[in-house]
C-alpha positions in Angstrom: 74.0 52.5 105.0 75.1 54.5 108.0 78.9 53.9 107.4 78.6 55.5 104.0 77.1 58.6 105.6 80.0 59.2 108.0 82.9 61.6 107.5 86.2 59.9 106.8 88.3 58.9 109.7 91.2 61.0 108.4 89.2 64.2 109.2 90.9 65.9 112.1 88.2 68.3 113.0 85.1 67.9 115.2 82.5 70.5 116.0 83.1 71.7 119.6 80.3 73.2 121.5 80.5 75.1 124.9 76.9 75.8 125.9 73.8 73.8 126.5 71.9 76.1 124.1 74.4 75.4 121.3 74.2 71.7 122.0 70.5 71.5 121.9 70.3 73.6 118.7 72.9 71.3 117.0 70.8 68.2 117.9 67.4 69.7 117.2 67.5 68.8 113.5 68.8 65.3 113.9 66.2 64.7 116.6 63.3 66.0 114.4 64.5 63.7 111.7 64.3 60.7 114.0 68.1 60.1 114.1 69.4 58.2 117.1 71.8 60.0 119.4 74.6 58.3 121.3 76.5 60.0 124.2 79.9 59.1 125.5 80.5 61.0 128.8 84.2 61.6 129.5 86.6 63.7 131.5 89.1 63.8 128.5 92.7 62.5 128.3 91.4 60.0 125.7 92.9 56.6 125.4 91.8 53.4 123.5 89.2 52.7 126.2 87.4 56.0 125.4 87.9 55.5 121.7 86.3 52.1 121.8 83.2 53.6 123.4 83.1 56.2 120.7 83.3 53.5 118.0 80.5 51.6 119.8 78.4 54.8 119.7 79.2 55.4 116.1 78.3 51.9 115.0 75.0 51.9 117.0 73.7 55.5 116.5 73.2 58.1 113.8 74.8 61.0 115.8 77.6 60.6 118.3 78.2 63.2 121.0 81.2 63.1 123.4 81.2 65.2 126.5 84.5 66.4 127.8 84.2 67.8 131.3 86.6 67.3 134.3 83.9 67.1 137.0 85.3 68.7 140.2 82.6 67.3 142.5 83.6 63.7 142.1 87.2 64.2 143.2 87.9 63.6 146.9 91.3 65.3 146.8 92.1 68.7 145.4 95.6 67.6 144.4 94.0 64.7 142.3 91.8 67.2 140.5 94.7 69.5 139.8 96.8 66.6 138.5 94.2 65.2 136.1 95.6 65.4 132.6 94.0 67.9 130.2 94.7 68.4 126.5 91.5 69.4 124.6 93.2 69.8 121.2 94.6 66.3 121.3 91.2 64.9 122.5 89.3 66.8 119.8 91.6 65.3 117.1 91.2 61.8 118.4 87.4 62.2 118.6 87.3 63.4 115.0 89.4 60.4 113.9 86.8 58.2 115.7 84.0 59.7 113.7 82.4 61.8 116.6 79.9 64.4 115.4 79.9 66.8 118.4 82.3 67.4 121.2 80.6 69.1 124.1 83.2 70.8 126.3 81.5 73.2 128.6 83.2 75.5 131.1 82.6 74.9 134.8 80.0 77.7 135.1 77.9 76.1 132.3 77.5 72.9 134.3 77.4 74.4 137.8 76.1 78.0 137.4 76.1 80.4 140.4 73.5 79.3 142.9 73.5 75.6 141.8 72.2 73.7 144.8 70.9 70.3 143.7 72.6 66.9 144.3 71.6 63.5 142.9 72.3 60.7 145.4 72.0 57.0 144.8 71.7 54.9 148.0 72.5 51.2 148.4 75.3 50.9 145.8 77.5 53.8 146.8 78.4 53.0 150.4 80.9 50.3 149.7 84.2 49.8 147.8 84.9 53.2 146.0 82.3 54.9 148.2 83.9 53.7 151.5 87.4 54.8 150.3 86.6 58.0 148.4 83.6 59.2 150.4 79.9 59.5 149.7 80.4 62.8 147.9 82.3 61.0 145.1 79.3 59.1 143.8 77.0 62.1 144.5 79.2 64.0 142.1 79.1 61.3 139.5 75.4 60.8 139.7 74.7 64.6 139.6 76.9 65.3 136.6 75.7 62.3 134.6 72.1 63.2 135.3 72.8 66.7 134.0 74.6 65.4 130.9 71.8 63.0 130.1 69.3 65.9 130.4 71.5 68.2 128.3 72.1 65.8 125.5 68.9 63.7 125.8 70.6 60.7 124.0 68.9 57.5 123.1 72.0 55.5 124.3 74.8 56.4 126.7 78.1 54.4 126.8 80.3 53.6 129.8 83.2 51.3 130.4 83.1 48.2 132.7 86.4 49.2 134.3 84.4 51.5 136.5 81.9 48.7 137.3 80.5 50.3 140.4 80.0 53.6 138.7 78.2 51.8 135.9 75.8 50.1 138.4 75.1 53.5 140.0 74.3 55.1 136.7 72.0 52.2 135.7 70.2 52.5 139.0 69.7 56.3 138.7 68.4 55.9 135.2 65.9 53.3 136.3 64.8 55.1 139.5 64.4 58.4 137.8 62.7 57.0 134.6 65.2 58.6 132.4 64.5 57.8 128.7 68.0 56.4 127.8 69.6 53.0 127.4 72.8 52.5 129.3 75.4 50.4 127.4 78.3 49.1 129.5 81.2 48.1 127.2 84.1 45.7 128.1 87.3 47.0 129.7 90.1 47.7 127.2 93.5 46.6 128.3 97.1 47.2 127.3 98.9 44.1 125.9 100.4 43.4 129.3 96.9 43.4 130.9 96.9 46.8 132.6 93.4 48.3 132.3 93.5 51.5 130.3 93.0 54.6 132.3 93.8 58.3 132.0 95.7 57.9 135.3 98.2 55.5 133.8 100.0 58.5 132.2 101.0 59.6 135.8 102.9 56.4 136.5 106.7 56.4 136.3 108.4 53.7 134.3 109.0 51.5 137.3 105.5 52.2 138.7 104.1 51.3 135.2 105.7 47.8 135.5 104.4 47.3 139.0 100.9 48.3 138.1 100.4 45.2 136.0 100.2 43.3 139.2 96.5 44.4 139.5 95.6 42.4 136.4 97.9 39.5 137.4 96.1 39.5 140.8 92.7 39.2 139.1 94.1 36.4 136.9 95.5 34.6 139.9 92.0 34.7 141.6 90.5 33.4 138.3 93.0 30.6 138.2 92.3 29.6 141.8 88.6 29.4 141.0 89.3 27.4 137.8 91.3 25.0 139.9 88.3 24.4 142.2 88.5 27.1 144.9 85.1 28.1 146.1 86.2 29.9 149.3 86.8 33.6 148.6 89.6 33.6 151.1 91.6 31.2 149.0 91.2 33.2 145.8 92.0 36.4 147.7 95.2 34.9 149.1 96.3 34.0 145.5 95.5 37.6 144.3 97.2 39.2 147.3 100.4 37.2 146.7 100.7 38.8 143.2 100.1 42.3 144.6 102.6 41.9 147.4 105.3 40.6 145.0 105.0 44.0 143.4 105.0 45.7 146.8 101.4 46.8 146.4 99.0 46.8 149.3 95.4 47.1 148.1 92.9 49.5 149.5 90.4 46.7 148.9 90.4 43.3 147.2 87.0 41.7 147.3 84.6 39.2 145.6 81.1 40.6 145.3 77.8 40.2 143.5 77.9 41.9 140.1 74.4 43.2 140.7 74.4 44.4 144.3 78.2 44.6 145.2 77.5 42.6 148.4 80.3 40.3 149.4 79.8 36.7 148.3 80.3 33.7 150.7 81.2 31.3 147.9 82.6 31.6 144.4 79.6 30.1 142.6 77.7 31.7 139.8 78.6 35.1 138.6 81.1 36.8 140.9 82.9 40.2 140.4 86.5 40.4 141.6 87.3 44.0 142.4 90.6 45.7 143.4 91.8 49.2 144.1 95.4 50.2 145.0 97.9 53.0 144.9 101.0 52.6 142.8 103.2 55.4 143.9 100.9 58.4 144.1 98.5 57.1 141.5 95.3 55.3 142.5 94.2 52.5 140.1 91.1 50.3 140.1 90.3 47.1 138.1 87.8 44.2 138.1 87.1 40.9 136.5 83.9 39.1 136.1 84.1 35.4 137.0 81.2 33.6 135.3 80.0 30.4 136.7 83.2 29.9 138.6 85.5 30.4 135.6 86.7 33.2 133.3 
């Protein structure tokens, strides 16, 4: 059984690799043996959301690889990139406890060597929501680095969280369009007990901001409750959600009800509908979403 083959969760060491050559050499033997490889792409600052993805990979696959790379090309503000939390030693210990086999933590020049001049761009899903607020370059950066990581690791399965629902759709599209031989597994959002979606950015919230931030989840619940009570007009559900945000003195960058497949706005809250929200709480930008299935939670 696979679980009997795994190192104990008390092991606090994981093999860390820095170069693509080292990574491919480490995976050559398992690949020849027909062992399945799972990849969890991350930018570090691990929390329970990341760890849940690692556990999914560990349960599904024979070898688990976690990449740790803060990708500069997907940040639309230099200050945001500079403020992104970094603690590789802590992340490595958590990855080891989750049973990860390999931690791939390349330097910038390994991912974007001198003369790098190629960009992967996905049209149709990237112009709205996060794309309209963070700029087209954001998803170009995401698509390019994920394509590179998939080519570097060549996993059988790659794991992403549903909190970044638009990003997950973009990655599924690029994998399909480019015929990449990998299955994309999108796992449920992991939340704090008070409903706040787990994010590395949460660590940047002050105590008062942390309390206000829970309004995003409450707003999505309010929209869900409006639909459960019979609302089919998106404007009614939006008004209920906005009331929760404004009680916490939060003005959203966007609050929308869209198709979960195309991200186009819906005219009626029938069938599967994705409620999405983005807002700044203090200086920290947060996003969240909730899937309403057949007009109810």
